[in-house]
C-alpha positions as CSV (number, residue, x, y, z in Angstrom):
1,X,-34.8,12.2,-44.9
2,X,-32.2,14.5,-43.5
3,X,-28.7,13.1,-42.9
4,X,-28.7,14.4,-39.3
5,X,-31.9,12.5,-38.6
6,X,-30.5,9.3,-40.1
7,X,-27.6,9.6,-37.6
8,X,-30.1,10.1,-34.8
9,X,-32.2,7.1,-35.8
10,X,-29.1,4.8,-36.1
11,X,-28.7,4.9,-32.4
12,X,-30.2,2.2,-30.2
13,X,-33.4,3.2,-28.4
14,X,-31.7,2.4,-25.1
15,X,-30.1,5.5,-23.5
16,X,-26.3,4.9,-23.5
17,X,-25.8,7.2,-20.5
18,X,-26.9,4.4,-18.2
19,X,-30.6,5.1,-17.8
20,X,-32.9,2.1,-18.2
21,X,-35.8,3.8,-19.9
22,X,-36.1,3.7,-23.7
23,X,-35.5,7.0,-25.5
24,X,-36.2,8.1,-29.0
25,X,-33.5,10.0,-30.7
26,X,-35.6,12.5,-32.7
27,X,-38.4,13.2,-30.2
28,X,-39.1,16.6,-28.7
29,X,-41.6,16.7,-25.8
30,X,-43.4,19.9,-24.8
31,X,-44.3,20.1,-21.1
32,X,-45.6,22.6,-18.6
33,X,-45.8,22.4,-14.8
34,X,-49.4,23.8,-14.9
35,X,-52.2,24.4,-17.5
36,X,-53.0,27.7,-19.1
37,X,-49.4,28.6,-20.2
38,X,-50.0,28.1,-23.9
39,X,-48.3,24.7,-24.2
40,X,-50.6,23.2,-26.9
41,X,-50.5,26.3,-28.9
42,X,-46.7,26.3,-28.7
43,X,-46.6,22.5,-29.6
44,X,-48.7,23.2,-32.8
45,X,-46.7,26.2,-33.8
46,X,-43.3,24.4,-33.1
47,X,-44.5,21.5,-35.3
48,X,-45.5,23.9,-38.1
49,X,-42.2,25.8,-37.9
50,X,-40.2,22.6,-38.2
51,X,-42.4,21.6,-41.2
52,X,-41.6,24.9,-42.8
53,X,-37.9,24.1,-42.3
54,X,-38.4,21.2,-44.6
55,X,-38.7,18.5,-41.9
56,X,-41.1,15.6,-41.9
57,X,-42.9,16.1,-38.6
58,X,-45.4,14.2,-36.5
59,X,-47.4,15.9,-33.7
60,X,-48.5,13.4,-31.1
61,X,-51.2,14.6,-28.6
62,X,-49.9,13.1,-25.4
63,X,-52.4,14.9,-23.2
64,X,-54.2,11.6,-22.7
65,X,-57.8,12.1,-21.7
66,X,-57.8,15.9,-22.1
67,X,-56.6,16.2,-25.7
68,X,-57.2,19.4,-27.6
69,X,-54.7,19.6,-30.5
70,X,-57.5,18.7,-32.9
71,X,-59.8,21.4,-31.4
72,X,-57.1,24.1,-31.8
73,X,-56.8,23.1,-35.5
74,X,-60.5,22.8,-36.1
75,X,-60.3,19.1,-37.0
76,X,-62.7,16.2,-36.4
77,X,-60.5,13.1,-36.4
78,X,-62.0,9.9,-37.6
79,X,-59.4,7.9,-35.8
80,X,-57.5,8.6,-32.6
81,X,-55.6,7.1,-29.7
82,X,-58.7,5.5,-28.3
83,X,-58.7,3.1,-31.2
84,X,-55.1,2.1,-30.4
85,X,-55.8,1.7,-26.7
86,X,-58.8,-0.5,-27.4
87,X,-56.7,-2.7,-29.8
88,X,-58.7,-1.8,-32.9
89,X,-55.8,-0.1,-34.7
90,X,-52.0,0.1,-34.5
91,X,-50.5,3.5,-33.8
92,X,-49.4,4.1,-37.4
93,X,-53.0,3.6,-38.6
94,X,-54.3,6.6,-36.7
95,X,-51.8,9.0,-38.2
96,X,-53.7,11.8,-40.1
97,X,-52.3,14.4,-42.4
98,X,-52.9,18.0,-41.7
99,X,-52.4,19.4,-45.2
100,X,-52.7,23.1,-44.2
101,X,-49.6,22.8,-42.0
102,X,-47.7,20.1,-44.0
103,X,-47.4,17.8,-41.0
104,X,-49.0,14.6,-39.5
105,X,-51.1,14.3,-36.3
106,X,-52.0,11.6,-33.9
107,X,-55.1,12.9,-32.1
108,X,-56.0,12.1,-28.5
109,X,-59.6,11.7,-27.1
110,X,-60.8,14.5,-24.9
111,X,-62.8,13.5,-21.9
112,X,-61.8,9.8,-22.1
113,X,-60.9,8.9,-18.6
114,X,-59.6,5.4,-19.6
115,X,-56.8,7.1,-21.6
116,X,-55.5,9.1,-18.6
117,X,-55.6,6.1,-16.3
118,X,-53.9,3.5,-18.5
119,X,-52.1,0.7,-16.7
120,X,-48.3,1.1,-16.8
121,X,-47.8,-1.8,-19.1
122,X,-50.3,-0.4,-21.7
123,X,-48.7,3.0,-21.4
124,X,-45.2,1.5,-22.0
125,X,-46.5,-0.3,-25.1
126,X,-47.9,3.0,-26.4
127,X,-44.5,4.7,-25.8
128,X,-42.6,1.9,-27.5
129,X,-44.9,2.1,-30.5
130,X,-44.3,5.8,-30.7
131,X,-40.5,5.4,-30.6
132,X,-40.7,2.9,-33.4
133,X,-43.0,5.1,-35.5
134,X,-40.6,8.0,-35.0
135,X,-38.2,6.2,-37.4
136,X,-40.5,7.4,-40.3
137,X,-40.0,11.1,-39.4
138,X,-37.3,13.7,-39.0
139,X,-38.9,14.9,-35.8
140,X,-41.8,13.8,-33.5
141,X,-43.4,16.4,-31.2
142,X,-45.2,15.2,-28.1
143,X,-47.7,17.6,-26.6
144,X,-47.7,16.4,-23.0
145,X,-50.4,17.0,-20.4
146,X,-49.8,19.7,-17.8
147,X,-48.3,18.7,-14.5
148,X,-46.0,15.8,-13.5
149,X,-48.2,12.7,-13.5
150,X,-47.1,9.2,-14.5
151,X,-48.0,9.7,-18.1
152,X,-46.1,13.0,-18.4
153,X,-43.0,11.5,-16.8
154,X,-42.9,8.5,-19.0
155,X,-43.3,10.3,-22.3
156,X,-40.9,13.1,-21.2
157,X,-38.4,10.3,-20.3
158,X,-38.6,8.8,-23.8
159,X,-37.9,12.2,-25.5
160,X,-34.5,13.3,-26.8
161,X,-35.2,16.7,-25.2
162,X,-38.1,18.3,-23.3
163,X,-39.1,21.9,-23.8
164,X,-40.6,23.2,-20.6
165,X,-43.1,26.0,-21.1
166,X,-43.6,28.6,-18.4
167,X,-44.9,32.1,-18.0
168,X,-44.0,34.8,-15.5
169,X,-46.8,33.8,-13.1
170,X,-45.5,32.7,-9.7
171,X,-47.6,29.5,-9.9
172,X,-46.3,28.7,-13.3
173,X,-42.7,29.2,-12.2
174,X,-43.2,27.1,-9.0
175,X,-44.7,24.2,-11.0
176,X,-42.0,24.5,-13.7
177,X,-39.4,24.2,-10.9
178,X,-41.3,21.1,-9.5
179,X,-41.2,19.5,-13.0
180,X,-37.4,20.0,-13.2
181,X,-36.9,18.7,-9.6
182,X,-38.9,15.5,-10.3
183,X,-37.1,15.1,-13.6
184,X,-33.8,15.4,-11.8
185,X,-34.8,12.6,-9.4
186,X,-35.6,10.5,-12.5
187,X,-32.3,11.2,-14.2
188,X,-33.9,13.5,-16.9
189,X,-32.5,16.9,-15.8
190,X,-29.9,17.2,-18.6
191,X,-32.6,16.9,-21.3
192,X,-34.8,19.9,-20.2
193,X,-34.7,23.4,-21.8
194,X,-36.9,26.3,-20.8
195,X,-39.4,28.2,-23.0
196,X,-40.8,31.5,-21.6
197,X,-44.2,32.1,-23.1
198,X,-46.3,35.3,-23.2
199,X,-43.3,37.5,-22.3
200,X,-44.3,41.1,-22.3
201,X,-40.8,42.0,-23.6
202,X,-37.4,40.4,-24.2
203,X,-36.2,41.9,-20.9
204,X,-39.1,40.6,-18.9
205,X,-38.7,37.2,-20.5
206,X,-35.1,37.0,-19.5
207,X,-36.0,38.1,-16.0
208,X,-38.6,35.3,-15.8
209,X,-36.0,32.7,-17.0
210,X,-33.4,34.0,-14.5
211,X,-35.9,33.6,-11.6
212,X,-36.4,30.0,-12.5
213,X,-32.7,29.4,-13.2
214,X,-31.6,30.9,-9.9
215,X,-34.0,28.5,-8.0
216,X,-32.6,25.5,-9.9
217,X,-29.0,26.5,-9.4
218,X,-29.5,27.2,-5.7
219,X,-31.6,24.2,-4.7
220,X,-31.0,21.6,-7.4
221,X,-27.5,22.5,-8.6
222,X,-28.9,22.5,-12.1
223,X,-28.8,25.1,-14.9
224,X,-31.5,24.3,-17.5
225,X,-30.8,26.3,-20.7
226,X,-33.1,28.8,-22.2
227,X,-34.5,27.5,-25.5
228,X,-36.1,30.9,-26.2
229,X,-38.9,33.3,-25.4
230,X,-42.3,33.9,-27.2
231,X,-43.5,37.4,-26.8
232,X,-47.1,38.4,-26.1
233,X,-48.8,39.0,-29.4
234,X,-52.5,39.8,-30.1
235,X,-52.2,37.6,-33.2
236,X,-52.0,34.5,-31.0
237,X,-55.5,34.9,-29.6
238,X,-56.8,35.6,-33.1
239,X,-55.3,32.4,-34.5
240,X,-56.6,30.3,-31.6
241,X,-60.1,31.8,-32.0
242,X,-60.0,31.0,-35.7
243,X,-58.6,27.5,-35.2
244,X,-55.8,28.2,-37.6
245,X,-52.0,27.9,-37.1
246,X,-50.2,31.1,-36.3
247,X,-47.6,30.6,-39.1
248,X,-50.5,30.3,-41.5
249,X,-52.6,33.2,-40.4
250,X,-49.9,35.6,-39.2
251,X,-46.4,34.3,-40.3
252,X,-44.7,37.7,-39.9
253,X,-45.8,38.6,-36.4
254,X,-43.4,38.7,-33.4
255,X,-44.6,35.5,-31.8
256,X,-44.2,33.6,-35.1
257,X,-40.6,34.8,-35.5
258,X,-39.9,33.8,-31.9
259,X,-41.2,30.3,-32.4
260,X,-39.2,29.8,-35.6
261,X,-36.0,30.7,-33.7
262,X,-36.9,28.2,-31.0
263,X,-37.6,25.5,-33.7
264,X,-34.1,26.0,-35.1
265,X,-32.5,25.8,-31.6
266,X,-34.5,22.8,-30.6
267,X,-33.7,20.8,-33.8
268,X,-30.0,21.6,-33.5
269,X,-29.9,20.6,-29.9
270,X,-31.8,17.4,-30.6
271,X,-29.4,16.4,-33.4
272,X,-26.3,17.3,-31.3
273,X,-27.5,15.1,-28.5
274,X,-28.2,12.2,-30.8
275,X,-24.7,12.5,-32.2
276,X,-23.2,12.5,-28.7
277,X,-25.1,9.4,-27.7
278,X,-24.0,7.7,-30.9
279,X,-20.4,8.5,-30.1
280,X,-20.8,7.3,-26.5
281,X,-22.3,4.1,-27.8
282,X,-19.4,3.4,-30.1
283,X,-17.0,4.2,-27.3
């Protein structure tokens, strides 16, 4: 396991900045204020990119009740989160290997209302098991549900950093702003970075980010950093239609290169934050 990750995992799971919620030190959450922005596709591609960087990665489908990571990868899981919720298996027993991508997956259960309406105590137990399981990996990616409900807030709070995916659509930007605002109220504002997806060009992507940034600076006094942009690319629709990862089917396309850059940025930011927390804990 990488030295940087060992540093990250040596930190207590309690945030030394004073927040009371448990936090993992090698967990990246992927969120969106609304659906339809390509969040799950991005989560899968980010996981694959990190795996190709030589990292041991787990992709956790945290969209409880509306899971579709397995669908996008063409998988039919024999075990999933429903087995954990019902007490049949522990979380580590539902981990499945996705050999084509070189990473592990914990699948959700689509259409299972009981998963999306878990009591807070059960949800907290699931979160704590995930933080413990993260010790076996260099990075854990959580594909959160869209929106800002209780499940999304809890899993975002336990992440080292959250990557917030938005597009240039006004509704997407409005909901992304709402996510940051609610995160700020919960003390999570310093851990959010922005990903602009489906950007028609680099210039337009920067314009989209600056629109969101200006609103955050004017009304929240916050400046969430830009993790990167993923350009519109016809190869993305092809790969989703064929239920194959982008970096497998079209590794040299524009979108693939953009995601690989974001993976490098996100991993570096995660490790740096873990180091700073370790330093603060020793102080």
